[in-house]
N, C-alpha and C positions, 0 to 999 in steps of 0.2 A: 235652242234660241237663246241669245244673250239677253240678260236682264241688265237694267241700269240701276246701280245701287248708289246710295248717298252716305254722307257722314251723318252722325247723330250728335248734335250739339245743343245743349240747354233744352232738351226735350223735343227738338225738331229735326226732321230729316232734311238736310241741305246739301247742295252741290259744293264743291271746292270753290273758294272765292275766285280763283283764277279761271274757273270753268274748264280747266285742263282735265284729261282723263287718261287712264291706263286700261289695258285689256287683261283679263284673267282667263287663262287658257286651260283646257282639259289636258293634263299631261299624258293621258292615254291616247289622245287624238287632238293634235294641235290645230286641226281645222275647226274644232269646236270651241268657239269663244263663249265662255261661261258667263262673263259679265263685263260691263263697262264700269270702271272704278274711278272715283274721284282721285285726281293727282293733287293732293293737298300740299300746303306749304306753311310758312310761318304765320300768316294771318289766320289760317284755320286753327293752328295750334293755339294762338293767342285767344281766340274766341272760346275754344274748348276749356283752356285753363281758367279763363275768367269765369266761365259758367260753373266749373267745378269748385272754384274758390268761394263763389257766392253761395252755392248749395251746401258747402261744408258746415256753415254756421247752424243751419237747421237740422241737417242730417245727423251730425254728431250729438245733437241734443235729443234726438229721438231715442226713447228707451230701446236698449239692445233687443229685448224680446219682440218689440214692434218691428224693428229692422229685420229680425229673424223671420217674422211672419211673411214679409214681402219676399225674402229669399226662399222661403219654403215654397211659395207659389211659383217662383221661377224654376225651382228644381222640379216641381210637379209638372210644369209645362214642358220642360226638357224631356221628362219621361214620356209624356203624351206624344211628343214630336220626335221621339228617338229615331225611328226608322226613316222618317222624312229627312231629318238632319243627316243621318248616316248616308243616305243617297247623295246628298250634296257634298259630303266629304269625299265620297267615291269619285264623283265627277270633277271636283275642283282640285283635290289633293292627290287622288289616285289610289287610295287605300283599297284593299280587298274589303268587300262588304262586311264581313264579320268583324274585321278590325275597325272599320269605320263606325259600326254600331258600338263597338267597345270604346272607341274614342268618346262618343257621346255619353256612354254609361259612366265613364270616369267623371265627367262634369256633373252628371246626376248625383253620383255618390258624394262628391265633394260639396255639392249644393245642399243636400240634406244634412250632411255632417256639420257644416258651418252655420246653417240656419238654426240648428239646435244649440250651437255655441252661444246664441243670444240669451239663453237662459242658464248659462253656467257661469259660476264665479271665476274671475280672471286674476284676482289679487290674492294676497296672503295677509295674515295677522301675525304679529311678532310680540314676544314677551319683552317688556322693558326691564332694564336693571334699576329703574327708579320707581318709587311709589307713585300711585295716582297718575299714571301716564299710560296711554295706549299708542300703538304704532300699527300701521297697516300700509300695504302697497296697493295701488290701483293701476289699471292699464288704460291709456288714453290714445286716441288715434294720432297718427303722425301728421295727417293733413291731406293734401292733394297728391295722389299717387300716379306716376306714369307707369303703366303696365305695357310692356313691349314683348310681343309673343312671336314665335316662329311658325312655320307652315306645317311641321310634321305632325303636330297634334292640335289641329285648328279649333277644336271645341274644348278638349280636355284642358289644355294649358291655360287658355283664358279663364276657364272655370277654376283652376288651381289658384289663380291670382285674384280674380275679381270677387269671388264669394267671400274669402277671408278679409280682403281689403274693405268690403262694404260692411260686413257684420261688425267689424271693430270700429266703424264710424268714419272711415276715410271716404273721400270721393275719388273718382278715377277718370283719367284720360287714357283710353285704350288705343294703342297703336299696333294693329296686327300686321302680319306679313302681307305684302302686296299680292302674293300668290294664292292666298286663301281669304280674300276680302269678302266673298259671299258667305262663307262660314261665319266670319266675324259679324257681318250684317245680320244674319239670322239669329245668332247668339244674343246680340244686343236687343233685337226685337222681342225676345223672350222676356227680358227684364222690363221693357216698356209695357208689355202686356200684363206683367205681374203687378204693375202699379208703382214702379220705382219713381220717386219724385224727379222732376226735371233738373238737369245739371249734375245729378249724383254720378251717373255713368255717361261718358262722352266717347264717341268713336271717331277717330280721325284716320282715314285711309291714305295710302300713298306709298311712295318709294322710301326706303330706309333712311337715307341721309336727309332727304327733303322734309321729312316729318320728324324723324328721330332727333336730329341735331337741335332744331329749335325747341323741341320738347325737353330734351335733357338739359339744355342751357337756360330754360325759362326760370326766372327768379321766383315765381310763385309755385313751382313744383317742389314739394317737400320730401318726396321719397321716390325711389325707382325700383321696380322689379323687372328683371330681364331674363329671358331664356333664349339662348342662341349660341353662336360660335364663341370660342375663347378669344379670338382676335378682337371681335367687336366688344365683348364683355370687358376686356382689359381697358379699352378706350373709354367705356362708360365708367369704369372704376376711377380712372384719372379725373374725369369731369366731376364725379361725385365727391372725390377726396378733396379737390380744390374748394368745393362749396360746403364741405363738412355735412354732406347730405346722406342720410341712411339709404342703403341700397342692398338688394339681394340679387346675386348673379348665379344662374344655373347654366353651365357651359358644356364643354366637350367631354368625351369619354373614349377610352380605348380599352374596353373592358375584357378582362381575362376570365376564361372558364378552365378550371383545372380538372382533368380526368385522371383519377388514380387507377392503379393496377387492380384494385378490388372493386371498382365501380360497376354498377349495373349499366353495361354498355348500351343496351337498347334505350334505356332512359336517358343516358348521356347524349346519345345521337339525337334523340327527339328534342332535348333541351337545347343543344347546339344549333340544330336546324331552325328552331323558332327564334333563338337569340341572334343568329347570323343573318337570317333572310326575312324575318317578320318586318313589315313596313319597308320591305326592300332594303333593309339595313340602315334605314334613315331614322335611327333612334340614338339618342345620347347613351342609352343603356345597351346598345347592340353588343353582342358577344363576338367581337371581330378577331379575338385571339384565343385559340384553343390550345392549351398547354397540356400535353398528354404524356403520361408515364411511358418510358421506353418499352416496358414489357408488353403493353397493349397498343402501342402506337400504330403498328401495321394493321392490326385487326380493326381498331377504331377507324382508321383512315379509309379502309375498304368499305366498311359499313356506312360511313358518313357520305362517301362519294356516291355510293349506290342510291342513297336517299335523295341527295341533292340533284342528281341527274333526272329524277322523276318529277321534280318540281315543275308546275305548269305556270307559264307566264301569260299575262293578258290584262285587259281592262278589268277593273275591280268589280264590275257588275256581272262578270262571268264567273263560272265555277273554276276559279284558278287559285294559285298559291302565292304568286309574286306579281305585284303591280309595277307601274312605271316609276322612274325617278321623277322628281318634281319639275325639273326644267332642263334646258339645254346646257346651262352652265354646270349643273350637278352631273349630268351625263358625261360631259367632257372631263370633269374633275376625276370621276371614277375611272374612266379609261386611261387618263394620264397616270394614275397610280398603278393601274395594271401594267402599263408599259414600264414603269419604274421597277415594279416587282420582277418582271421578266428580264429586262435589259440591264438594269443597274444593280439591283439586289441579287440577281441571278437565282431567284427562287424558282422552284419547279411548279408550273401551272398544271393542275390536275383536271380542271374543267372550266368552262366559261371563258372569260377573258375577252369578250367582244359584245358589240351591240346586237340586239335582237330585232330584226326588221321584217318579219314574215307574218302572214295572216293578219289577225286582229292587231298585231303589234307594229305594223308597218308605218303608222302615222304618229307614233308616240315615242316617249323617252325610255325605251326598254333596254335593260342590260342583263346579260345572262348571269345567273348565279355562279360565282367564281370561287375556287379554292386554290390556295397556294400551299405547297408542302416544302420540306427542306428549308424552312424559314428560320433564320437566326434572330434572336431577340433584338439585335441592334439594327436590323434592316428597317428602312423607312416604312414599308408596309406593315411592320410590327410595332411601329412607334407613333405614327401619325394617323389622325382620325380621317378615314376615307368617306364615311357616311354613305355607304352604298353596299350592294350585295357581294362583299368580298371578305373571305375568312382566311386567316393564316393559321396553319397547323405547326406547332412548335413542340419539339421533343424535350422532355425533362428526365433527369436521372432519378430523382426522388422528390419527396414532398418539399424539402427545404429548397431544392433547386427550382421547383415549380413556383414557390412563393417568391423567390428572388426574381425570377423572370416576370412574374405578375407585377411586382412592385417597381420594376425598372422602367418607369414610364412617367411622363409629366402629369398624367391624369389620375384620378382616384374616385370614380363614381360608383360603378357597380362591379360585382365580382361573383364568382360561383365556384363551388367545388362539388364534384360527384365522387362519393366514396361511401363504403359501408362501415368504415372504421370511425367510431365516435371520436377517437383521439385525433385522427387526421382532421376531422371536421372542426374540432375545437381549436386546434393549433392554427388552422387556416383562418378561422373566424377572428382569432386574436391578432394574427400577424399580417394579414393582407391589408394594404393601405388603401382603403376604399370606404366610402360612406355607407355602402350597402353590401352585405355578404349574404349570398343565397347558398343553401346546402341541399344538394340533390334536386335542384330545380334551376330554371333559366335565370339569366341576368335581367330578363324582362319580366315585369309583373308586380310593380309596386302597388301596395294598397294605400288608400288615402288617409287612413287613421294613423299612419306612421310617418315620421319626418322623412323627407326625400331630399337628398343632396350629397355632395361629395367633397373630396379633399384636393389639395394641390391646385392645378390649373382648371379643375372642374368647377370650382365655385369659391365664394368668399366666406363660407362658413355658415351663413344663414340657410335655413331649410324651408322647403315648401311643405304643404299639406298639414296634417294634423299631428297630435301628440305633443308632448313636452319638447320644446326646442324647435317646433315647427313654425308655421306661418305667423303665429302670435308674436314671435320675436321680430319679424319683419314689419308687421303692420301696426304695432303699438309701441308707445313709449311708456316706460315704467316710472311711476311717481310714488314716493314714500311720504306718508302723512303722519305726523306725530302730534298728539293732543295731550297737553299737560293740564290736569285739573286739580293740581295740588294747591294752587293759590300763591305759589312762590316760584322764584327762578331756580330751577334745578339744573345742575351741570353734570352731564354724563362724564364719567371717568375722573371727576374732580370732587374730592371730599370737602 
């Protein structure tokens, strides 16, 4: 049964000003309408930004430990509601239940991590070259943040953005994907129940351009955090550059996994299976290119194919391995790339390559797990992000050749190498052009205490999550304060 959800603006649940609506569908069964969603526009954005701007004055002055106490309660509520929220992710996004619960767990982890940040020092002290002078740096909030999130991690990614934004004293206007509006609605309800003051977090639902454009162009938005496609991200970058506005962009990936001739092949197959078909390949960290040493190529291919053929498709609430794609557009995109792989790239299709419309899958957006072999690094299926259950197998002559293939791409997010040779591992870690390098494990599996992000067309250099260089760089401005108590005007560098 469909629920009717609302926007959350200035501490109240409200319809879109226009009263227009959208439908959120279950991708495993398109006859199942999950929710009726507000189709918001400029007026709704204006109201949300106005509320966030007003709330900023008191929120940023609240001591950070007190902000942290509210966020701790929110994280605790997420933990208490983990399986309930996971079921919503299954129904609205299509994830397998274990993955859906893991999606929520990421938000729980990031919540507790950043709640604790409220009691950690964010600045530094410096030694002056002058007598009777002290210098220190402090971190201050950027202001009103637009947080724009995708559908593939509908609880985790909002958590990655909103918890750090709030602990550092910013206020937020949250624009989720229209395909996971219920997940966003339930996520924001958690913060409301935790006691977050009105206006600090505002939710505006709706279609991308209808909400995103007025939000990005609003004069009172001080910063932008976006996760999504590279094409959209580049457009956001241009808008922010014109306004000299801080922004953090996490975008696409075409991630390589290198399998060396000395690799534990059972482990490598397991890692490639998870990287290629976890979340039905709908991850920016998906391992969509497997680069295999020529000595073990045939053996690996046979083992991998055997495992992929055993994967079970179906709705995420069943005992299955691979769920649906998110919508019809994504289903068509994946199939179009498969046709390119077969007809234009002339790669060899090993398995899959078509829609899956039988049994429990007949009413949803299901696509068979697909493997291509005889793939050349220059082929489109080896260069462009497909964002679906499609994996390309590429043969390499040696480690140097494998690294060259891995780097010959416009993206640089995640990467992996399977090898028993520490020298191979260290060379790969040094030379692969990616923000994340995994050794003897999958490209999927970031932990929240480390910075997350990539190079080249993957992002703009700012990182998500914790650690030095992580979210603190996005959500704070640095200020240096110098105090001279000498009683005279001292001039640095001038005698």
